[in-house]
N, C-alpha and C positions, 0 to 999 in steps of 0.2 A: 984595629980601629975600623968602625963602620963609616960609610960615606954615602951621601945621597945628593942628587942634583935637584935644583929648583926648576920647575917647568915655567913656561911663559905665563901661566896663570897663577904662579906663586905657590904651586903645590909641590909636595915631596912625598915619596914613598918611604916609610920607615923600614930600614933593612930588616930582613927576617930575623937575624940574630938579636937585634934590639927588641923587636916585638916579642920574641920568645923570652928573653931575659926579663922583660917587664910584664909578661903575662897578658899582652894585648891581644884582643880578638876583634873581628869585624864589628863595627859600630861602636867600639869603645871610644871614649873621649880622652884627650890628653890636655894638660895645662902647661903653658909656657910661661916662665917667669924670668925676666931680665934682671940680673943682679947688678948692684952698683958698680962692680968692676967690669961689666960688659959681658960676663958669662951668662949664657942662657941655660936654664934648667928646664927639662921636660919631665913631667911626671904623669902617671896614669891617674885619671880622675875615677877613683874606685868607689867612693862613698856618695850616696845621695843624702840630702838633708833628712829625709824620712827615715833613713837607716840609722841615724844618730839619736832618734827619739829615745828618751830614757837614760841617756848616757851621763847626763849631768845630775849631780846630787841636789836634792831639794834642801833648802836651808831648814834646820831644825829649830830655829829661833822662834820663840813665841812673840807674837805681835803685842805690843803694849801701847794703849792709846796715849796720846800726848797728855791728856788731862791727868792721867795716873802718874805722870813723870814730874808734875809740879810739886815743889816742896814749899808749903806755906806754913 
């Protein structure tokens, strides 16, 4: 189990074994999420929004004007 101390400024150094396991390098960012049970999860922020461009499928549905939907 890795352990770190909090400085008077509220900072910690992530232990080397954790940095290696997470693949963290200098200037990488991490995200902390507090779960409902009080557990805190730390994860590497590896994706930028720009990196996700094109990952969602575009809908193949044809647009139909409302006027064409009326049954008279």
